[in-house]
N, C-alpha and C positions, 0 to 999 in steps of 0.2 A: 936147295936154292930158294932164295926169297925174291919175289918179283913184286915191284910196286905197281900201283894202279896205272901210272904213266907208262910203264913198260909192257903192260898186257896187250896193247895194240900191236906191238912188234914181236910178241912172244909167239913162236910157231912150233915149239916142241910139244910132244905128248905130255899130258899131265896125269900122274897116277894118284895124286891126292891134293886136296885143297883144305887147308887148316886156317880157321879164323879165330883169333882170340882177342880181338880188339873190342872194346866196349866201354861204356861210360854209365855212371849212375849220378843222379842229382844229389842224393843223400838226404832226402827229406820225405815225409809221407807223400804217397802218390796223389792224394787229394789236394795237396798244396802245390803241385806242379802247374806252372802256367802252360797255356797251349804251345807257346814257343819252346819251353823245356821238353814237353812231350814230343814235339816235332823233332828236336835235336836228338833225343833218346832213340826214337824210332829210326831216324836216318842212320845213326851210327851203329845201333845194335841189330837192325833188321834189314833196312833198305840197302845199305852199303855192301854187306856180304852177298845179298841177292844179286846186286848189280855186278859185283866182281865175278860171281859164278856165271852169270849170263854172258860176260865178256869172254870167258875162256872155256865154256862148256863144249865147244866143238873140238877142243884139244884133249878132252878127257879120254883116257884109254877105257876099254871095256872093263867094267868092274872097278872103276875108280872110286875113291873114298872121299866123302865130304864130311868134315868135322867142324861144327860151329860150337865154340865154347860159350857157356853161360857162366854166371857166378851167383854166389849167395848174396850179392849186393842187392838183389831184388827184394830181400827181406830187410835190409838196413833202412832205418828211418821210417819204417811203416809197420811191419808186423809187431815189433816190440812195443810201439806206441799204442797199438790197438789192445794188446794184452794187458798193459798197465792201466788202462782206463777203467 
């Protein structure tokens, strides 16, 4: 069952797992990111999953599982550029 952020306030069943695979990447070297881009990245990739977990943590069953996916995009546009210099 998929539950949107809007529905979490009304969600009252027990939760046995939370899986987050949403994320974004700017696609350029990290040192070229503006403060606004860094803020957007942190909000989508870190703060939002934490906020979602905070909303539903009381419904977690004992021994529930939390899975936060990351991706190789952290290396895109940065690591290869460093190696080629």
